N, C-alpha and C positions, 0 to 999 in steps of 0.2 A: 446313720451316723452323721454328725455335724462336721462341717468342713474343718472347724478349729480342732476338734478332737482327732480327726484323721491326721491333721498337721502334726499335733503333738505325738501321735503314734509313730509317724514317719520320722520325726526328729529324734524320738526316743530310740528308735532302731538305729538311726544314723550315729547317735552318740555311743550306743552299745558297741556298734562296729568299730568306731574310732577308739574307744577305750580298749577293746580287745587288741587292736592293732598297736595302739600306743604302748601296751604292756608287752606285747609279743615281739615287736621289732627292736625296741630300744631297751636294752638291759645291760646294766653294770653290776655284776655280782659284788657283794660286800661280805667279808667274812663275819660270822656270828656264831655264838655257841648254840643257839636254838634256831631251827629253820634254815632256810636258804634264801635270805633276803637279797634284793637287788634294787638298784635305782631304776625307776621307770616312770612313764608319763601317765599311767593309769589313774593314780590317785588325784592328780590335778584335773584330768579330764572328767572324772567323776564329780569333783567339786563344781566344775563349770556346768556339767549337765544338770546338777541340782539347782544351781543359780539361775539358769535359763529356763528349765522346765518345772521347777518347783519340787516339793518333796516327793510326791507320788511317782511321777514320770522320771524325775532325775534319779531316784532311788532304783527304780527298775532298770534304767540304763546302766547304772553302775553295777548293780547285782548281776546283770546279764553279762556285761563285758568283762568284769573281774572274775566273776564265777565261772564263766565259760573258759577263760584262760586257766583257771585252776584245775577244772575238770580235764582239760585237754593237755595239760603240760605237767602231770605228775603230782598235783596238789589236791586231788579229788577228796581225799579224806578230811581235808581241812577247809574245803571250799565254803562250808557253812559258817566258819569263823570269818572269812573274807566278807561274805554277805551280811553278817552281823556287824562287821566294821562299817560297811557301806551304810547300813541303817543308822548307826549311831553318828557317824559324820553327817549324814543327810539331816538328821534331827537338829544338830547343832548348827550347821550351816544355814538351814532353813530358818531357824529361830533368830540368828543374828541378822540375816539378810532381811527378815520381816521386821526386826527392831528398827532397821534403817528404812523401813517402808518400801524395800526393793529399789530405793532411790540410788541409781548408779551414776547420777550427774556429779556427784562428789566423789572424787577418785579415792579419798581416804576411806570411804565405805567399803570399796572393793579391796583395799589393802587390809582393812580389819577382817573382812570375811575370809580373804586368803589366808591370813595369819591364823585365824581360828581354825580353818580347815587343816592347816598343817599341824597345829598344836593338838587338835583332837586326834589326829592320826598317831601322834606320839603316845598317847594314852591307850587308844584302841590296840595299837601294835604291841604294847607292853602286856595288855591282858591277853592278846592272842598268844604271845610267847609263853606266858604262864600256863595257859591251857595246853599249848602244844607240849611243853616241857613235862608237865604232870601227866597228862592223858596219853600222849603218844610216845614220849621218850622215857616214861617211868621214873622221872626224877622225883625226889622228895620235894616238899613245898619250898623249903629254904634254898635248895639247890636250884629250883626252877626260878625263884625270885633272883638269885645271883645271875643265872644264865640270861633272864629277861633283861636285867640291868646291863649286862655285858653286851647284849645284842642291840642296845639302844642307839649306838652310833650309826648303825645302818638305817634305823628308823629316823633319826634326826636328819641325816642326809636326804632321805625321801621326803621328809616334812619340809625342809627348806626348798627342795625341788618343787613341791606342790605350791608352796607360798609364792615363789618366784614365777612359776609358769602361769598360775591363776592371774597374777597381776599383769603379766605380759600378754596373755592370750584373751582376756576377757573382752576388751573393747574391739580388737580386730575381728574376733569371732562374732561378736554381737553385730558388727556392721556386715559381715558376711551373711549371717542368718537373716537380718532385716532385708538386705538387697535381694536375697533369693526368695524372700516371702515365706520363709520357714519359721520366722518368730513372731 
């Protein structure tokens, strides 16, 4: 195994652990008609993992961190939806970051990637709520759509949190990872 590959595996495991802690320790519940949403740092940390590690390892870190949280905190039946959300966010974040040639010397690139990560989460959470409403709560399609729309304020708060945290944490985290030789 090459040193660079081992480093990526170590950083992936580190991000997975930080994502798990970021969603486990900091939670502010938000009322919603479908699901039990709460504000947390997991989505922002997942977006950062994707930005630093790329699609494959970043997706793996997010899927492990958020998926493990779901499995250990009463959301096991819908953990696959969380993992699907991670994959979709990873695809979009990776594409946008690649569009900028991963050039983070222009701060507005990071702002756009952070915005897109938050915006994507709004759409994936809406889809998640629809599936939960129909498949797990037995709602009719139209009732699930209304419930998903009514649950969007929680998602919007989480998306704004993701946007802000990615912007705030990207450069300090990059400096830490560079200094420690992990990036």
